All heavy atoms as a GROMACS GRO file, in nm:
protein
  618
    1ASN      N    1   2.620   0.826  -0.572
    1ASN     CA    2   2.683   0.928  -0.670
    1ASN      C    3   2.663   1.067  -0.618
    1ASN      O    4   2.548   1.117  -0.637
    1ASN     CB    5   2.634   0.900  -0.803
    1ASN     CG    6   2.665   0.766  -0.867
    1ASN    OD1    7   2.772   0.711  -0.823
    1ASN    ND2    8   2.585   0.709  -0.945
    2LYS      N    9   2.757   1.135  -0.564
    2LYS     CA   10   2.755   1.258  -0.517
    2LYS      C   11   2.774   1.347  -0.652
    2LYS      O   12   2.867   1.323  -0.726
    2LYS     CB   13   2.839   1.300  -0.413
    2LYS     CG   14   2.808   1.245  -0.281
    2LYS     CD   15   2.904   1.299  -0.174
    2LYS     CE   16   2.819   1.354  -0.066
    2LYS     NZ   17   2.907   1.407   0.040
    3MET      N   18   2.707   1.462  -0.652
    3MET     CA   19   2.719   1.564  -0.762
    3MET      C   20   2.836   1.657  -0.725
    3MET      O   21   2.847   1.697  -0.614
    3MET     CB   22   2.605   1.641  -0.799
    3MET     CG   23   2.493   1.550  -0.858
    3MET     SD   24   2.342   1.649  -0.898
    3MET     CE   25   2.403   1.743  -1.029
    4LYS      N   26   2.930   1.674  -0.822
    4LYS     CA   27   3.036   1.770  -0.803
    4LYS      C   28   2.988   1.908  -0.836
    4LYS      O   29   2.890   1.926  -0.905
    4LYS     CB   30   3.162   1.725  -0.873
    4LYS     CG   31   3.218   1.594  -0.823
    4LYS     CD   32   3.334   1.554  -0.908
    4LYS     CE   33   3.284   1.467  -1.009
    4LYS     NZ   34   3.384   1.418  -1.101
    5LYS      N   35   3.070   2.002  -0.803
    5LYS     CA   36   3.058   2.139  -0.842
    5LYS      C   37   3.042   2.153  -1.001
    5LYS      O   38   3.129   2.109  -1.061
    5LYS     CB   39   3.150   2.234  -0.789
    5LYS     CG   40   3.129   2.384  -0.815
    5LYS     CD   41   3.240   2.466  -0.760
    5LYS     CE   42   3.213   2.607  -0.788
    5LYS     NZ   43   3.317   2.703  -0.752
    6GLY      N   44   2.942   2.195  -1.045
    6GLY     CA   45   2.919   2.227  -1.191
    6GLY      C   46   2.838   2.118  -1.253
    6GLY      O   47   2.794   2.124  -1.375
    7ASP      N   48   2.821   2.004  -1.178
    7ASP     CA   49   2.741   1.889  -1.245
    7ASP      C   50   2.594   1.922  -1.269
    7ASP      O   51   2.540   1.896  -1.366
    7ASP     CB   52   2.739   1.771  -1.159
    7ASP     CG   53   2.864   1.694  -1.156
    7ASP    OD1   54   2.958   1.720  -1.244
    7ASP    OD2   55   2.883   1.609  -1.074
    8SER      N   56   2.538   2.016  -1.184
    8SER     CA   57   2.401   2.060  -1.208
    8SER      C   58   2.390   2.144  -1.338
    8SER      O   59   2.291   2.137  -1.405
    8SER     CB   60   2.350   2.141  -1.090
    8SER     OG   61   2.435   2.266  -1.069
    9LEU      N   62   2.508   2.221  -1.364
    9LEU     CA   63   2.486   2.305  -1.490
    9LEU      C   64   2.503   2.216  -1.609
    9LEU      O   65   2.436   2.238  -1.705
    9LEU     CB   66   2.609   2.391  -1.488
    9LEU     CG   67   2.604   2.516  -1.381
    9LEU    CD1   68   2.728   2.597  -1.372
    9LEU    CD2   69   2.470   2.586  -1.394
   10VAL      N   70   2.581   2.106  -1.591
   10VAL     CA   71   2.602   2.006  -1.710
   10VAL      C   72   2.460   1.941  -1.737
   10VAL      O   73   2.426   1.921  -1.842
   10VAL     CB   74   2.705   1.896  -1.691
   10VAL    CG1   75   2.710   1.789  -1.784
   10VAL    CG2   76   2.844   1.971  -1.672
   11PHE      N   77   2.393   1.908  -1.618
   11PHE     CA   78   2.266   1.848  -1.629
   11PHE      C   79   2.168   1.944  -1.703
   11PHE      O   80   2.096   1.892  -1.792
   11PHE     CB   81   2.210   1.800  -1.493
   11PHE     CG   82   2.073   1.761  -1.497
   11PHE    CD1   83   2.024   1.634  -1.544
   11PHE    CD2   84   1.968   1.852  -1.448
   11PHE    CE1   85   1.902   1.598  -1.535
   11PHE    CE2   86   1.830   1.808  -1.449
   11PHE     CZ   87   1.801   1.688  -1.497
   12LEU      N   88   2.157   2.077  -1.664
   12LEU     CA   89   2.078   2.159  -1.725
   12LEU      C   90   2.111   2.185  -1.878
   12LEU      O   91   2.026   2.183  -1.960
   12LEU     CB   92   2.087   2.305  -1.662
   12LEU     CG   93   2.015   2.315  -1.526
   12LEU    CD1   94   2.051   2.452  -1.453
   12LEU    CD2   95   1.870   2.298  -1.542
   13ALA      N   96   2.245   2.182  -1.906
   13ALA     CA   97   2.290   2.187  -2.050
   13ALA      C   98   2.233   2.071  -2.123
   13ALA      O   99   2.183   2.098  -2.239
   13ALA     CB  100   2.436   2.196  -2.053
   14ARG      N  101   2.237   1.954  -2.071
   14ARG     CA  102   2.190   1.832  -2.138
   14ARG      C  103   2.039   1.841  -2.149
   14ARG      O  104   1.977   1.788  -2.255
   14ARG     CB  105   2.241   1.701  -2.066
   14ARG     CG  106   2.389   1.685  -2.094
   14ARG     CD  107   2.434   1.553  -2.037
   14ARG     NE  108   2.575   1.547  -2.036
   14ARG     CZ  109   2.644   1.476  -1.970
   14ARG    NH1  110   2.600   1.413  -1.853
   14ARG    NH2  111   2.787   1.471  -1.982
   15LEU      N  112   1.972   1.884  -2.041
   15LEU     CA  113   1.820   1.881  -2.045
   15LEU      C  114   1.773   1.978  -2.151
   15LEU      O  115   1.683   1.938  -2.226
   15LEU     CB  116   1.768   1.921  -1.900
   15LEU     CG  117   1.624   1.942  -1.886
   15LEU    CD1  118   1.561   1.796  -1.902
   15LEU    CD2  119   1.592   2.001  -1.753
   16PHE      N  120   1.828   2.089  -2.166
   16PHE     CA  121   1.785   2.183  -2.263
   16PHE      C  122   1.857   2.186  -2.391
   16PHE      O  123   1.854   2.271  -2.481
   16PHE     CB  124   1.779   2.321  -2.204
   16PHE     CG  125   1.680   2.344  -2.095
   16PHE    CD1  126   1.723   2.363  -1.969
   16PHE    CD2  127   1.556   2.332  -2.125
   16PHE    CE1  128   1.632   2.373  -1.860
   16PHE    CE2  129   1.460   2.352  -2.017
   16PHE     CZ  130   1.499   2.379  -1.895
   17ASN      N  131   1.945   2.074  -2.404
   17ASN     CA  132   2.009   2.060  -2.543
   17ASN      C  133   2.095   2.185  -2.579
   17ASN      O  134   2.100   2.228  -2.696
   17ASN     CB  135   1.923   2.021  -2.666
   17ASN     CG  136   1.858   1.897  -2.636
   17ASN    OD1  137   1.903   1.804  -2.589
   17ASN    ND2  138   1.722   1.893  -2.677
   18ILE      N  139   2.168   2.235  -2.478
   18ILE     CA  140   2.267   2.338  -2.502
   18ILE      C  141   2.387   2.290  -2.564
   18ILE      O  142   2.474   2.221  -2.497
   18ILE     CB  143   2.294   2.414  -2.375
   18ILE    CG1  144   2.166   2.471  -2.322
   18ILE    CG2  145   2.394   2.533  -2.417
   18ILE    CD1  146   2.192   2.534  -2.185
   19GLY      N  147   2.403   2.310  -2.694
   19GLY     CA  148   2.522   2.251  -2.754
   19GLY      C  149   2.647   2.347  -2.751
   19GLY      O  150   2.735   2.318  -2.670
   20GLU      N  151   2.653   2.424  -2.857
   20GLU     CA  152   2.778   2.511  -2.855
   20GLU      C  153   2.792   2.618  -2.754
   20GLU      O  154   2.903   2.674  -2.734
   20GLU     CB  155   2.791   2.574  -2.990
   20GLU     CG  156   2.823   2.478  -3.116
   20GLU     CD  157   2.695   2.466  -3.205
   20GLU    OE1  158   2.623   2.559  -3.224
   20GLU    OE2  159   2.698   2.346  -3.259
   21ALA      N  160   2.681   2.653  -2.681
   21ALA     CA  161   2.692   2.746  -2.578
   21ALA      C  162   2.785   2.704  -2.470
   21ALA      O  163   2.853   2.784  -2.404
   21ALA     CB  164   2.559   2.772  -2.524
   22GLY      N  165   2.793   2.575  -2.436
   22GLY     CA  166   2.885   2.518  -2.342
   22GLY      C  167   2.844   2.557  -2.204
   22GLY      O  168   2.738   2.623  -2.176
   23VAL      N  169   2.907   2.498  -2.112
   23VAL     CA  170   2.888   2.527  -1.961
   23VAL      C  171   3.010   2.566  -1.904
   23VAL      O  172   3.111   2.505  -1.908
   23VAL     CB  173   2.829   2.397  -1.888
   23VAL    CG1  174   2.810   2.419  -1.741
   23VAL    CG2  175   2.690   2.347  -1.955
   24SER      N  176   2.995   2.680  -1.834
   24SER     CA  177   3.105   2.747  -1.769
   24SER      C  178   3.091   2.724  -1.616
   24SER      O  179   2.988   2.743  -1.567
   24SER     CB  180   3.124   2.886  -1.805
   24SER     OG  181   3.218   2.959  -1.732
   25THR      N  182   3.205   2.691  -1.562
   25THR     CA  183   3.198   2.690  -1.408
   25THR      C  184   3.270   2.794  -1.336
   25THR      O  185   3.309   2.787  -1.221
   25THR     CB  186   3.263   2.543  -1.366
   25THR    OG1  187   3.397   2.550  -1.418
   25THR    CG2  188   3.184   2.429  -1.414
   26GLY      N  189   3.288   2.904  -1.421
   26GLY     CA  190   3.343   3.022  -1.372
   26GLY      C  191   3.256   3.105  -1.278
   26GLY      O  192   3.200   3.062  -1.197
   27SER      N  193   3.258   3.240  -1.303
   27SER     CA  194   3.176   3.318  -1.232
   27SER      C  195   3.016   3.308  -1.268
   27SER      O  196   2.994   3.252  -1.370
   27SER     CB  197   3.222   3.467  -1.258
   27SER     OG  198   3.182   3.499  -1.395
   28MET      N  199   2.942   3.357  -1.177
   28MET     CA  200   2.798   3.352  -1.203
   28MET      C  201   2.764   3.426  -1.333
   28MET      O  202   2.662   3.383  -1.393
   28MET     CB  203   2.732   3.423  -1.080
   28MET     CG  204   2.580   3.394  -1.083
   28MET     SD  205   2.522   3.226  -1.112
   28MET     CE  206   2.541   3.159  -0.955
   29ASN      N  207   2.830   3.534  -1.370
   29ASN     CA  208   2.787   3.609  -1.489
   29ASN      C  209   2.810   3.519  -1.608
   29ASN      O  210   2.737   3.521  -1.721
   29ASN     CB  211   2.880   3.736  -1.505
   29ASN     CG  212   2.833   3.834  -1.410
   29ASN    OD1  213   2.715   3.847  -1.358
   29ASN    ND2  214   2.919   3.932  -1.370
   30ASP      N  215   2.926   3.434  -1.607
   30ASP     CA  216   2.948   3.339  -1.717
   30ASP      C  217   2.838   3.234  -1.726
   30ASP      O  218   2.799   3.194  -1.832
   30ASP     CB  219   3.084   3.276  -1.690
   30ASP     CG  220   3.200   3.363  -1.706
   30ASP    OD1  221   3.182   3.474  -1.766
   30ASP    OD2  222   3.308   3.333  -1.650
   31VAL      N  223   2.789   3.188  -1.606
   31VAL     CA  224   2.688   3.092  -1.601
   31VAL      C  225   2.558   3.145  -1.666
   31VAL      O  226   2.499   3.084  -1.749
   31VAL     CB  227   2.673   3.037  -1.462
   31VAL    CG1  228   2.540   2.941  -1.453
   31VAL    CG2  229   2.792   2.958  -1.414
   32ILE      N  230   2.525   3.267  -1.632
   32ILE     CA  231   2.408   3.335  -1.661
   32ILE      C  232   2.407   3.360  -1.815
   32ILE      O  233   2.312   3.328  -1.882
   32ILE     CB  234   2.383   3.449  -1.583
   32ILE    CG1  235   2.336   3.425  -1.441
   32ILE    CG2  236   2.260   3.549  -1.650
   32ILE    CD1  237   2.333   3.534  -1.342
   33SER      N  238   2.527   3.408  -1.872
   33SER     CA  239   2.530   3.428  -2.013
   33SER      C  240   2.526   3.308  -2.081
   33SER      O  241   2.470   3.297  -2.186
   33SER     CB  242   2.655   3.507  -2.047
   33SER     OG  243   2.771   3.436  -2.010
   34SER      N  244   2.579   3.198  -2.037
   34SER     CA  245   2.577   3.074  -2.106
   34SER      C  246   2.439   3.018  -2.110
   34SER      O  247   2.389   2.968  -2.220
   34SER     CB  248   2.662   2.958  -2.023
   34SER     OG  249   2.652   2.834  -2.079
   35LEU      N  250   2.364   3.032  -1.998
   35LEU     CA  251   2.227   2.982  -2.000
   35LEU      C  252   2.138   3.071  -2.086
   35LEU      O  253   2.053   3.018  -2.165
   35LEU     CB  254   2.164   2.991  -1.849
   35LEU     CG  255   2.219   2.876  -1.769
   35LEU    CD1  256   2.170   2.896  -1.618
   35LEU    CD2  257   2.190   2.735  -1.816
   36ASN      N  258   2.165   3.206  -2.098
   36ASN     CA  259   2.071   3.288  -2.170
   36ASN      C  260   2.104   3.260  -2.319
   36ASN      O  261   2.014   3.265  -2.407
   36ASN     CB  262   2.108   3.438  -2.139
   36ASN     CG  263   2.043   3.480  -2.021
   36ASN    OD1  264   1.944   3.417  -1.982
   36ASN    ND2  265   2.099   3.580  -1.964
   37THR      N  266   2.230   3.222  -2.362
   37THR     CA  267   2.249   3.202  -2.502
   37THR      C  268   2.207   3.062  -2.548
   37THR      O  269   2.169   3.036  -2.662
   37THR     CB  270   2.402   3.212  -2.540
   37THR    OG1  271   2.481   3.133  -2.452
   37THR    CG2  272   2.458   3.355  -2.512
   38GLY      N  273   2.202   2.968  -2.454
   38GLY     CA  274   2.171   2.832  -2.486
   38GLY      C  275   2.023   2.802  -2.470
   38GLY      O  276   1.977   2.697  -2.533
   39ILE      N  277   1.948   2.867  -2.384
   39ILE     CA  278   1.809   2.827  -2.359
   39ILE      C  279   1.727   2.929  -2.431
   39ILE      O  280   1.737   3.046  -2.417
   39ILE     CB  281   1.780   2.828  -2.208
   39ILE    CG1  282   1.862   2.729  -2.140
   39ILE    CG2  283   1.637   2.810  -2.186
   39ILE    CD1  284   1.842   2.738  -1.993
   40SER      N  285   1.631   2.882  -2.514
   40SER     CA  286   1.541   2.964  -2.588
   40SER      C  287   1.401   2.905  -2.578
   40SER      O  288   1.397   2.791  -2.517
   40SER     CB  289   1.585   2.972  -2.735
   40SER     OG  290   1.574   2.851  -2.800
   41SER      N  291   1.308   2.968  -2.631
   41SER     CA  292   1.171   2.905  -2.614
   41SER      C  293   1.162   2.796  -2.683
   41SER      O  294   1.076   2.688  -2.656
   41SER     CB  295   1.066   3.024  -2.654
   41SER     OG  296   1.089   3.058  -2.797
   42SER      N  297   1.235   2.779  -2.810
   42SER     CA  298   1.210   2.652  -2.892
   42SER      C  299   1.276   2.530  -2.816
   42SER      O  300   1.226   2.416  -2.827
   42SER     CB  301   1.283   2.678  -3.015
   42SER     OG  302   1.424   2.694  -3.002
   43THR      N  303   1.392   2.557  -2.738
   43THR     CA  304   1.444   2.432  -2.659
   43THR      C  305   1.365   2.391  -2.554
   43THR      O  306   1.334   2.277  -2.528
   43THR     CB  307   1.584   2.477  -2.611
   43THR    OG1  308   1.589   2.580  -2.533
   43THR    CG2  309   1.675   2.487  -2.732
   44ILE      N  310   1.305   2.492  -2.478
   44ILE     CA  311   1.218   2.459  -2.367
   44ILE      C  312   1.088   2.397  -2.413
   44ILE      O  313   1.046   2.285  -2.365
   44ILE     CB  314   1.177   2.589  -2.278
   44ILE    CG1  315   1.302   2.639  -2.217
   44ILE    CG2  316   1.067   2.567  -2.193
   44ILE    CD1  317   1.280   2.764  -2.135
   45PHE      N  318   1.024   2.449  -2.533
   45PHE     CA  319   0.906   2.385  -2.576
   45PHE      C  320   0.940   2.245  -2.643
   45PHE      O  321   0.852   2.161  -2.627
   45PHE     CB  322   0.852   2.473  -2.690
   45PHE     CG  323   0.726   2.423  -2.737
   45PHE    CD1  324   0.602   2.438  -2.665
   45PHE    CD2  325   0.702   2.376  -2.873
   45PHE    CE1  326   0.487   2.389  -2.705
   45PHE    CE2  327   0.581   2.334  -2.919
   45PHE     CZ  328   0.481   2.344  -2.838
   46GLY      N  329   1.050   2.235  -2.698
   46GLY     CA  330   1.092   2.100  -2.746
   46GLY      C  331   1.107   2.007  -2.640
   46GLY      O  332   1.063   1.886  -2.659
   47THR      N  333   1.171   2.030  -2.537
   47THR     CA  334   1.178   1.948  -2.425
   47THR      C  335   1.036   1.911  -2.359
   47THR      O  336   1.007   1.803  -2.326
   47THR     CB  337   1.260   2.005  -2.298
   47THR    OG1  338   1.394   2.033  -2.361
   47THR    CG2  339   1.285   1.914  -2.192
   48PHE      N  340   0.955   2.017  -2.349
   48PHE     CA  341   0.820   1.984  -2.302
   48PHE      C  342   0.734   1.898  -2.386
   48PHE      O  343   0.661   1.808  -2.342
   48PHE     CB  344   0.743   2.118  -2.289
   48PHE     CG  345   0.610   2.111  -2.226
   48PHE    CD1  346   0.586   2.079  -2.087
   48PHE    CD2  347   0.490   2.133  -2.309
   48PHE    CE1  348   0.457   2.063  -2.045
   48PHE    CE2  349   0.371   2.115  -2.261
   48PHE     CZ  350   0.353   2.084  -2.127
   49VAL      N  351   0.746   1.912  -2.520
   49VAL     CA  352   0.683   1.827  -2.608
   49VAL      C  353   0.731   1.683  -2.595
   49VAL      O  354   0.647   1.586  -2.603
   49VAL     CB  355   0.705   1.886  -2.759
   49VAL    CG1  356   0.656   1.776  -2.860
   49VAL    CG2  357   0.623   2.003  -2.773
   50ASP      N  358   0.858   1.660  -2.561
   50ASP     CA  359   0.908   1.532  -2.557
   50ASP      C  360   0.853   1.476  -2.413
   50ASP      O  361   0.855   1.347  -2.396
   50ASP     CB  362   1.059   1.531  -2.537
   50ASP     CG  363   1.131   1.571  -2.679
   50ASP    OD1  364   1.055   1.550  -2.773
   50ASP    OD2  365   1.246   1.604  -2.680
   51MET      N  366   0.817   1.551  -2.327
   51MET     CA  367   0.758   1.504  -2.197
   51MET      C  368   0.614   1.467  -2.194
   51MET      O  369   0.579   1.405  -2.113
   51MET     CB  370   0.796   1.602  -2.085
   51MET     CG  371   0.945   1.616  -2.050
   51MET     SD  372   1.002   1.754  -1.940
   51MET     CE  373   0.866   1.747  -1.828
   52ILE      N  374   0.538   1.519  -2.293
   52ILE     CA  375   0.400   1.514  -2.294
   52ILE      C  376   0.356   1.368  -2.281
   52ILE      O  377   0.266   1.337  -2.203
   52ILE     CB  378   0.334   1.590  -2.408
   52ILE    CG1  379   0.348   1.743  -2.384
   52ILE    CG2  380   0.197   1.546  -2.430
   52ILE    CD1  381   0.293   1.827  -2.495
   53PRO      N  382   0.410   1.274  -2.358
   53PRO     CA  383   0.366   1.125  -2.349
   53PRO      C  384   0.384   1.076  -2.202
   53PRO      O  385   0.286   1.004  -2.159
   53PRO     CB  386   0.454   1.059  -2.446
   53PRO     CG  387   0.505   1.156  -2.547
   53PRO     CD  388   0.505   1.284  -2.472
   54TRP      N  389   0.480   1.108  -2.143
   54TRP     CA  390   0.510   1.064  -2.002
   54TRP      C  391   0.412   1.125  -1.916
   54TRP      O  392   0.363   1.050  -1.808
   54TRP     CB  393   0.648   1.100  -1.954
   54TRP     CG  394   0.763   1.021  -2.022
   54TRP    CD1  395   0.843   1.058  -2.136
   54TRP    CD2  396   0.780   0.878  -2.006
   54TRP    NE1  397   0.916   0.966  -2.169
   54TRP    CE2  398   0.884   0.851  -2.093
   54TRP    CE3  399   0.744   0.781  -1.916
   54TRP    CZ2  400   0.938   0.724  -2.106
   54TRP    CZ3  401   0.790   0.649  -1.930
   54TRP    CH2  402   0.883   0.626  -2.021
   55ILE      N  403   0.372   1.253  -1.931
   55ILE     CA  404   0.285   1.324  -1.835
   55ILE      C  405   0.144   1.262  -1.860
   55ILE      O  406   0.083   1.229  -1.754
   55ILE     CB  407   0.283   1.474  -1.871
   55ILE    CG1  408   0.412   1.533  -1.844
   55ILE    CG2  409   0.162   1.541  -1.800
   55ILE    CD1  410   0.424   1.680  -1.876
   56ILE      N  411   0.109   1.226  -1.978
   56ILE     CA  412  -0.029   1.163  -1.997
   56ILE      C  413  -0.027   1.024  -1.943
   56ILE      O  414  -0.129   1.004  -1.878
   56ILE     CB  415  -0.056   1.160  -2.157
   56ILE    CG1  416  -0.072   1.304  -2.210
   56ILE    CG2  417  -0.177   1.065  -2.195
   56ILE    CD1  418  -0.093   1.314  -2.358
   57THR      N  419   0.078   0.949  -1.962
   57THR     CA  420   0.081   0.819  -1.903
   57THR      C  421   0.080   0.821  -1.741
   57THR      O  422   0.002   0.746  -1.690
   57THR     CB  423   0.215   0.748  -1.939
   57THR    OG1  424   0.231   0.744  -2.084
   57THR    CG2  425   0.232   0.609  -1.882
   58LEU      N  426   0.141   0.916  -1.674
   58LEU     CA  427   0.136   0.936  -1.542
   58LEU      C  428  -0.003   0.974  -1.481
   58LEU      O  429  -0.050   0.917  -1.390
   58LEU     CB  430   0.239   1.033  -1.487
   58LEU     CG  431   0.389   0.982  -1.488
   58LEU    CD1  432   0.478   1.106  -1.458
   58LEU    CD2  433   0.412   0.876  -1.401
   59VAL      N  434  -0.075   1.053  -1.562
   59VAL     CA  435  -0.199   1.094  -1.512
   59VAL      C  436  -0.299   0.974  -1.538
   59VAL      O  437  -0.383   0.951  -1.438
   59VAL     CB  438  -0.256   1.214  -1.617
   59VAL    CG1  439  -0.408   1.242  -1.590
   59VAL    CG2  440  -0.175   1.334  -1.570
   60ILE      N  441  -0.300   0.900  -1.638
   60ILE     CA  442  -0.370   0.781  -1.661
   60ILE      C  443  -0.345   0.675  -1.549
   60ILE      O  444  -0.434   0.621  -1.494
   60ILE     CB  445  -0.359   0.728  -1.796
   60ILE    CG1  446  -0.420   0.824  -1.908
   60ILE    CG2  447  -0.428   0.591  -1.802
   60ILE    CD1  448  -0.389   0.797  -2.043
   61ALA      N  449  -0.222   0.651  -1.523
   61ALA     CA  450  -0.183   0.561  -1.427
   61ALA      C  451  -0.232   0.599  -1.290
   61ALA      O  452  -0.276   0.518  -1.208
   61ALA     CB  453  -0.028   0.538  -1.424
   62SER      N  454  -0.217   0.719  -1.248
   62SER     CA  455  -0.263   0.777  -1.128
   62SER      C  456  -0.408   0.754  -1.106
   62SER      O  457  -0.473   0.723  -0.998
   62SER     CB  458  -0.217   0.916  -1.111
   62SER     OG  459  -0.087   0.933  -1.113
   63PHE      N  460  -0.493   0.790  -1.219
   63PHE     CA  461  -0.636   0.775  -1.200
   63PHE      C  462  -0.671   0.626  -1.190
   63PHE      O  463  -0.754   0.596  -1.114
   63PHE     CB  464  -0.686   0.834  -1.335
   63PHE     CG  465  -0.850   0.824  -1.328
   63PHE    CD1  466  -0.924   0.900  -1.259
   63PHE    CD2  467  -0.906   0.731  -1.410
   63PHE    CE1  468  -1.067   0.895  -1.235
   63PHE    CE2  469  -1.049   0.721  -1.416
   63PHE     CZ  470  -1.124   0.802  -1.334
   64ALA      N  471  -0.600   0.534  -1.259
   64ALA     CA  472  -0.640   0.394  -1.253
   64ALA      C  473  -0.604   0.339  -1.106
   64ALA      O  474  -0.676   0.255  -1.062
   64ALA     CB  475  -0.549   0.312  -1.358
   65ILE      N  476  -0.487   0.378  -1.055
   65ILE     CA  477  -0.452   0.336  -0.919
   65ILE      C  478  -0.558   0.393  -0.822
   65ILE      O  479  -0.602   0.324  -0.734
   65ILE     CB  480  -0.308   0.388  -0.876
   65ILE    CG1  481  -0.215   0.302  -0.966
   65ILE    CG2  482  -0.282   0.370  -0.735
   65ILE    CD1  483  -0.070   0.352  -0.950
   66PHE      N  484  -0.602   0.524  -0.839
   66PHE     CA  485  -0.710   0.573  -0.747
   66PHE      C  486  -0.832   0.497  -0.756
   66PHE      O  487  -0.887   0.463  -0.657
   66PHE     CB  488  -0.733   0.720  -0.792
   66PHE     CG  489  -0.843   0.788  -0.720
   66PHE    CD1  490  -0.830   0.825  -0.591
   66PHE    CD2  491  -0.964   0.801  -0.783
   66PHE    CE1  492  -0.935   0.876  -0.512
   66PHE    CE2  493  -1.068   0.866  -0.714
   66PHE     CZ  494  -1.050   0.908  -0.587
   67GLU      N  495  -0.875   0.456  -0.880
   67GLU     CA  496  -1.001   0.379  -0.889
   67GLU      C  497  -0.984   0.248  -0.834
   67GLU      O  498  -1.081   0.195  -0.775
   67GLU     CB  499  -1.039   0.379  -1.035
   67GLU     CG  500  -1.104   0.512  -1.086
   67GLU     CD  501  -1.217   0.564  -1.013
   67GLU    OE1  502  -1.315   0.471  -0.997
   67GLU    OE2  503  -1.235   0.681  -0.996
   68LEU      N  504  -0.867   0.184  -0.865
   68LEU     CA  505  -0.843   0.046  -0.806
   68LEU      C  506  -0.851   0.044  -0.657
   68LEU      O  507  -0.901  -0.055  -0.608
   68LEU     CB  508  -0.702   0.005  -0.872
   68LEU     CG  509  -0.680  -0.146  -0.838
   68LEU    CD1  510  -0.774  -0.250  -0.898
   68LEU    CD2  511  -0.536  -0.170  -0.876
   69ARG      N  512  -0.793   0.141  -0.601
   69ARG     CA  513  -0.791   0.149  -0.447
   69ARG      C  514  -0.936   0.160  -0.402
   69ARG      O  515  -0.974   0.097  -0.298
   69ARG     CB  516  -0.702   0.269  -0.395
   69ARG     CG  517  -0.556   0.233  -0.410
   69ARG     CD  518  -0.475   0.349  -0.362
   69ARG     NE  519  -0.490   0.349  -0.220
   69ARG     CZ  520  -0.451   0.451  -0.143
   69ARG    NH1  521  -0.407   0.559  -0.199
   69ARG    NH2  522  -0.466   0.439  -0.017
   70LYS      N  523  -1.018   0.240  -0.477
   70LYS     CA  524  -1.165   0.250  -0.423
   70LYS      C  525  -1.227   0.111  -0.438
   70LYS      O  526  -1.306   0.083  -0.346
   70LYS     CB  527  -1.237   0.369  -0.518
   70LYS     CG  528  -1.227   0.491  -0.464
   70LYS     CD  529  -1.304   0.595  -0.540
   70LYS     CE  530  -1.405   0.555  -0.645
   70LYS     NZ  531  -1.482   0.675  -0.709
   71LEU      N  532  -1.193   0.043  -0.550
   71LEU     CA  533  -1.268  -0.083  -0.574
   71LEU      C  534  -1.227  -0.193  -0.455
   71LEU      O  535  -1.312  -0.263  -0.399
   71LEU     CB  536  -1.241  -0.143  -0.707
   71LEU     CG  537  -1.315  -0.080  -0.827
   71LEU    CD1  538  -1.253  -0.131  -0.952
   71LEU    CD2  539  -1.452  -0.096  -0.815
   72ILE      N  540  -1.098  -0.181  -0.428
   72ILE     CA  541  -1.055  -0.281  -0.323
   72ILE      C  542  -1.107  -0.246  -0.187
   72ILE      O  543  -1.134  -0.331  -0.112
   72ILE     CB  544  -0.886  -0.273  -0.320
   72ILE    CG1  545  -0.837  -0.345  -0.465
   72ILE    CG2  546  -0.841  -0.345  -0.205
   72ILE    CD1  547  -0.691  -0.323  -0.465
   73LYS      N  548  -1.106  -0.119  -0.155
   73LYS     CA  549  -1.160  -0.069  -0.028
   73LYS      C  550  -1.313  -0.105  -0.023
   73LYS      O  551  -1.356  -0.159   0.082
   73LYS     CB  552  -1.147   0.084  -0.010
   73LYS     CG  553  -1.191   0.136   0.118
   73LYS     CD  554  -1.158   0.280   0.126
   73LYS     CE  555  -1.206   0.339   0.264
   73LYS     NZ  556  -1.195   0.479   0.270
   74GLY      N  557  -1.385  -0.095  -0.122
   74GLY     CA  558  -1.531  -0.121  -0.117
   74GLY      C  559  -1.548  -0.277  -0.130
   74GLY      O  560  -1.643  -0.327  -0.056
   75ALA      N  561  -1.462  -0.357  -0.183
   75ALA     CA  562  -1.481  -0.505  -0.191
   75ALA      C  563  -1.458  -0.563  -0.054
   75ALA      O  564  -1.522  -0.659  -0.018
   75ALA     CB  565  -1.383  -0.566  -0.295
   76SER      N  566  -1.370  -0.505   0.016
   76SER     CA  567  -1.344  -0.559   0.158
   76SER      C  568  -1.467  -0.539   0.248
   76SER      O  569  -1.479  -0.612   0.344
   76SER     CB  570  -1.216  -0.494   0.219
   76SER     OG  571  -1.246  -0.351   0.241
   77LYS      N  572  -1.554  -0.426   0.218
   77LYS     CA  573  -1.672  -0.412   0.295
   77LYS      C  574  -1.800  -0.477   0.239
   77LYS      O  575  -1.899  -0.456   0.293
   77LYS     CB  576  -1.689  -0.270   0.322
   77LYS     CG  577  -1.584  -0.198   0.391
   77LYS     CD  578  -1.610  -0.051   0.404
   77LYS     CE  579  -1.488   0.022   0.478
   77LYS     NZ  580  -1.515   0.163   0.469
   78GLY      N  581  -1.774  -0.548   0.119
   78GLY     CA  582  -1.888  -0.607   0.053
   78GLY      C  583  -1.972  -0.512  -0.032
   78GLY      O  584  -2.079  -0.526  -0.064
   79LYS      N  585  -1.904  -0.389  -0.050
   79LYS     CA  586  -1.966  -0.287  -0.132
   79LYS      C  587  -1.889  -0.267  -0.271
   79LYS      O  588  -1.767  -0.293  -0.269
   79LYS     CB  589  -1.969  -0.155  -0.060
   79LYS     CG  590  -2.046  -0.160   0.062
   79LYS     CD  591  -2.041  -0.014   0.127
   79LYS     CE  592  -2.105  -0.010   0.268
   79LYS     NZ  593  -2.095   0.121   0.327
   80VAL      N  594  -1.950  -0.218  -0.369
   80VAL     CA  595  -1.876  -0.182  -0.487
   80VAL      C  596  -1.917  -0.035  -0.533
   80VAL      O  597  -2.029  -0.010  -0.538
   80VAL     CB  598  -1.910  -0.267  -0.602
   80VAL    CG1  599  -1.850  -0.235  -0.730
   80VAL    CG2  600  -1.878  -0.418  -0.564
   81ARG      N  601  -1.812   0.046  -0.524
   81ARG     CA  602  -1.832   0.183  -0.556
   81ARG      C  603  -1.781   0.205  -0.696
   81ARG      O  604  -1.661   0.163  -0.732
   81ARG     CB  605  -1.750   0.272  -0.464
   81ARG     CG  606  -1.828   0.286  -0.329
   81ARG     CD  607  -1.772   0.412  -0.263
   81ARG     NE  608  -1.714   0.365  -0.125
   81ARG     CZ  609  -1.643   0.444  -0.056
   81ARG    NH1  610  -1.611   0.564  -0.088
   81ARG    NH2  611  -1.592   0.399   0.070
   82VAL      N  612  -1.853   0.277  -0.777
   82VAL     CA  613  -1.799   0.309  -0.914
   82VAL      C  614  -1.800   0.458  -0.924
   82VAL      O  615  -1.864   0.526  -0.884
   82VAL     CB  616  -1.886   0.238  -1.005
   82VAL    CG1  617  -1.831   0.287  -1.157
   82VAL    CG2  618  -1.888   0.091  -1.001
   0.00000   0.00000   0.00000
């Protein structure tokens, strides 16, 4: 699936819940004004708040994988590191 011209702007609009502001594929000034009217601190903060559970899950999973690799490496040598 190749992205066409303007698809990245549509993605940004959906990511930041830009509703009535719309996405213009015209000049760069139209794009900038569309992003300025649609993106606010509340939309960015709202998106970040929605991502927090995923970030916490990724941190916990990464730590668990790190510790599991340490245990497997130590077990192969007859050692256990904690």
